[in-house]
C-alpha positions, 0 to 999 in steps of 0.5 A: 918601605914595606917588605916584599910579600911572598906566597908559597902555594905548594908543599915545599921544604919548610926551610924555604919560608925560613929563607925568605924571611931571613932575607927580608920578605913576609911569607905566607904558606898555603898549599892546597888552594883551589884556583878560585881561592888563589885568585881571590888572594894573589893580588896581595903578594909581590912573589908566588912560589910553586912546584908542579900543582899550582897552575899559573894561568892567564886568570890568576895573572890578571888577578895578580895586580902586584905580582912581580916573580914566580918561582918554580921549585924544579925545571918544568914550568908547564904549569905557568903561562910564560908568554902572558906572564911576560906580557904582564911584566912578571918574571918566571924563574925556575931552578934547572940545577937543583935536581940535575943529579937526581934526574941523571941517577935515575937515567942511569938507574933506567939504563941498568934496569934495561940491561938486566931486565930487573923489573920483570925478573923481580916480579916473576921471582916474587910470584914464586918462580925461579926464572933464572934462564929467561933473563939473559942481560947485556953488559953496559961495559964497552957499549955506546951510549948516545945522548940527545941533549948534552947540557947540564943533566946530559953531561952528568949522565955522560960522566957517570956512563964514563965511569961505567966504562961505556963510550958516549956520543952525543948530538946537540946543536949547541954542544961546542967542540971544546966542550965535547972534549971537556966532558969526554964525549964525541960530538956527532949528528943525529943520523950517526948517533942513531946508527952507532948507539947501543943505549940512547937517553934524551936530555933535551926540552920539548920544543918544536924542533925536539918534539917527536925527535924520535919519530917512526922515521928516526926509530928506524934508523937506530941500531937494531936492538937499541935500548932507549931511556927518556927521563927528560920530557914526554913528547920527545918520542912517538909512543905509538911508533916506539910500541911498534918498534918494541914489538918488531925488535928494533928496539930491544927495550925502553924505559920512560919516566915521562909521558906525552900525557900525564898522568899516563893512565894508559899508553900503547907501551903498557904491558910490553914485556921489554918496557919499564916505567916510572911515574915521573920520578926523576926529580923525586929524591929527598935532596933534590926537593930540599935543594930546589925549595931552597934554591927558589927561595934564595932566587926570589928573595934576591930579586924581590930585595936586591934586584938580582935575577937568576934562572929567569926564563923571560928576562936576562940573568943579573947577579946581586953583585951586578944589579948596583953597578948597572943601576945608574946605567938602567936608570939612564937607559930607561930615560934615554928610551923615553926621551926618544920615544916622546920626541920621535914621531911617526912610525918606529921601525927599528932601535939600536942601543950602542954601548961605549967605553965603560958601558961596553964591558956590562951585560947588554940585555938588561940595558936593552930591556931598560931602554925598551921599557922606557920607549915602550911607555909611550904605548903602555902604562904597565910596561917594564923590563920584562914585558917591554921586549915582548911589546917591542916585538908585537909592534914589529920593531927591529932591535939591535944592540952594538958593543964599541970596545973603544973609548970616545969623548966620554969614558962611558956612553949610551946611545939610542937610535930610532929609525922613523919614517922621517929618518933616524933620531938619536940621543946619547947619555953618560954617567958623571961620577959613575952614578949620575945620569946625564943627557949629552946629545939630542938629535945631533945637538950637544946639550948636557942635561938631567932627565927628571920630572916635568920638562919642555923641549923646544927647538927654535931659531938662534937669536937674541931675546928668545931666552927672555921671551920663553922665561917671561911666558912661563913666568906669567903662566906661574910656572917655575923653572928648575934647570935651563939647558941649551945647545945649538948646532951653530951660531944663528942656526937651529938651537935646542932648549931643554928646561925642567919645571915644577909642574906639568905644563898646560896645553894653552902654554904649550900653544903660546910657546909654539907662537913665539917668534923663531920657534919650530917645535914645543914638546912637554916631557915626563920622566 
């Protein structure tokens, strides 16, 4: 089996290439390629490691016929078309924690620079002045810091601010009361934060909900003389409104490391005496750049070699330790999804994925992705766990994942049920010996079978002689039977036959089987 091949297309710490090689990948380092040059070679690679310079556009992804993962050394993935990558089945990873301390420290530095007007004082002193009386600063001790966003970076800022003897309040819809106590902050709503904070720092991603969170209206609600710092994302602040607030004195000072448009060659904030800015330096320390390069190499190699998924933005995380345990379940889940997709005719409206017994203790998202990959393969020949949820959502499928703690007839069980115009259709499977997938129920009929290769599903009236007739038909057609699995609702009632064969079944044989006495349904299956 050939090694996975990775391209590093941006400048990165050389130890990243060493990690790829040590972990079983072949790696090429080619920074500075033009989009056309990248497009010409990307089809050779399984993985693409980038920083901010490489733009992973739809055109690049269309050319990346073998690409399985894009790894961004850093947090921001504005240079990757994530929805398109998802549609192509490409995992997109970042390294959200590699530069957390560096970014948090930059925010604290900005707070101190604002409090003591350090940049302006430096400029005038170096110009030959001695403007000692023109720069009356403020202490941060005892002041209230308002965090908008209290995730990883926000919580680090909080710890540093508490060390400076500041009081910290935080607005974050995802911050639990227990976590607020743990990091030593008071959880408040946004209006309360705006009214109470002497300093405000932003630590949230840019989404539809957070865009211009410091709007003209919200800036008017702030405590007069507030100082504002943004080292997170441009677009969180209305820059025109902030410029007006600086002019009016509503905001005493502002420090931005990020802008709505970058590079920021012009801004309504430039030239304001109470404004400080840096050119997106939040992650720019030697330690951070080394950390994110090593982390992205470790994550990508882990995925390509072992199947582990860490810090993916379009797929559930799955550690290298979990992957072997989940692997047989993933195979079972994908086969069950494929089976129900091939058998359930009509418009699919919903799907539920139930886990019982030992399966209930496992992560549900990877299993859900595997079921959807099997199901959606009926509609696309390039589907995988990454793009299957995307394709299912496109088709308007209602997806539900259900976990049952109690153990049923089997130690572990997966059940997949789809809703169709004709009603619900359900299949179930288990693992034998913790690793051998088996079908145990199909549309309410108990039947034990392996799902593999070329198979034939037959529903017939339970009657003597049928098995001989179908066996004779296949034998006369030169088709060898591998396995033969039977189930029925009751004696003389509806019976199900699921058999495997050594080659695809021609359509004329399917028609002949349909014509046999007592046959209701004949469907060839592929796994």
